[in-house]
N, C-alpha and C positions, 0 to 999 in steps of 0.2 A: 661342895665336897665331891671328890672323885671316887667312883666305885672301886673297890679293891679288886685287883686282878687275880684271876684264878691261875694257879701254877700250871704250866704246860705238862701234860702227862703223856706217857707212851704205853702201848700194849706190852705185856710181858715178853712176847716174842721179839719185839723190836729192841727192848732193853737187853735181852739175852744176846741178840746179834751184835749190839754195840759193845757188850762186855766180852764177846768172843767165846761164849760158852754154850753148851747144849742145854736147852731149857728144861727137858725132863729130868736132868741131873741136878738142877738148881734146887735150893730150898723152897718149900711150899709157899712161903710168903712172897717170893719173887715170881712164882708161877701163877699166882692167883690174883694179884692186885696190880693195877696200873702203877707205873713208877714215874715220879717227877724227874725233871731234868736235874734238879738240885741233888736228889738222891743218887742219880746216876753219876754225876760228877764226883760226889763224895766217894762212891764205890771205886771209881777210876783213880782218884787221888790217893786213897788209902784203902786198898782192897782188904776185906776180912779174910780170915784163914780159909774159909770154904771156897772163896773165889780164887785164891792163890792155888789151892789144891786142885780145883777143877781145871784151871788153865794149864797146870803142870802135868797132871795125870789123866785128865779126861773123865768121862768120855767126851770126845770132841765133836763139834758139828761138822757136817760134810765139807764146808769150805776149808776148815782147818785141816781135816784129814787129807783132802786133796792137795793142799799146799805142802804139808809135811811129806807126802808121798811123791810129790813132783808130778802130779797128773791134774787133769781138769775134773771138775765135778761131773761132767758128761762121761769122762773116762771111768769114774767110779760107778756110774749108773750102768754103763755098758758091761762092766765086770760083775754087776749084780751086788755091789756093796751098797746096801741101803741102811744098815745100822750104823750108829755112832761107834767109833773105835776109841779105845784107850791108847795112851802113849805106849804102853807095853805091847799092845797088838800091832801098832804101827811099826814099832821097832822090830818085831818079829818079821813082818812083811819086808822091811828093808834089808834085814840080815839074810833072808832066804826068799828073794823075790819070786813069786809065781809068774808064770808066763804072761798072764794078763797085765801084770804090773810092768814088766819089761816092755811089752808092746805099747802100753799107754804112755810110759815115760818117753819112749822113742817118738810116738806121735806128738806128745807135748813139746819135745825138743824141736821137731820139724816145724810145728806151728810157730814157736817162738822165733826160729830162724827165718821163716817166711815173713813174719811181722816185722822183724828187724830189717829185712831186705826192702820191704815196702816202705817202711819209715825212712830208710836211707834215700830211696827214690824220691819220696815226697819232699824230703829236706833238700835234695838237689834241685828239684823243680822250684821250690820256694826261693832258694838262693839264686837260681837263674832268673826268676821273675823279678826279684829285687834289683838285679843288675840290668834288667831290660828297661832302661830309662828311655822313654819316647824321644827325648831330645838327642840322646846318643845315637839312636837309630837313624834320625834325620841327618845327623852329621855324617854318619857312615854312608848313607845313600848319596849324599851330595858330593862326597869325596870320590866316588867311583866314576 
């Protein structure tokens, strides 16, 4: 006889992160007990009303707030935004952006632009390395 396997479980914080929700706003049963992968998959496949509502209206965790505002999580911290924000609060910030938000969005755009530039350089080096066949280099040297 083979022993029965115990289901894989995760901490409530991990489950909330995978669901994309702010844990303190979740129902008590989600906050207090470990969740099995099977239960998580069920929630992802057919989310209950409370999960749909949390995802739509919040409050949202910092990573979601940062993404919706177009800034980094560090940018939120620099601005002193430590609380979870609702969709309505995020919308208000986007409609009348405070100076910190304008600054952080500019910084985020510059970082993305720099990352894009670096990736282009790396892609060029990779393409150059692939065409640097040692046999071709020997032929070129002997032709001179």
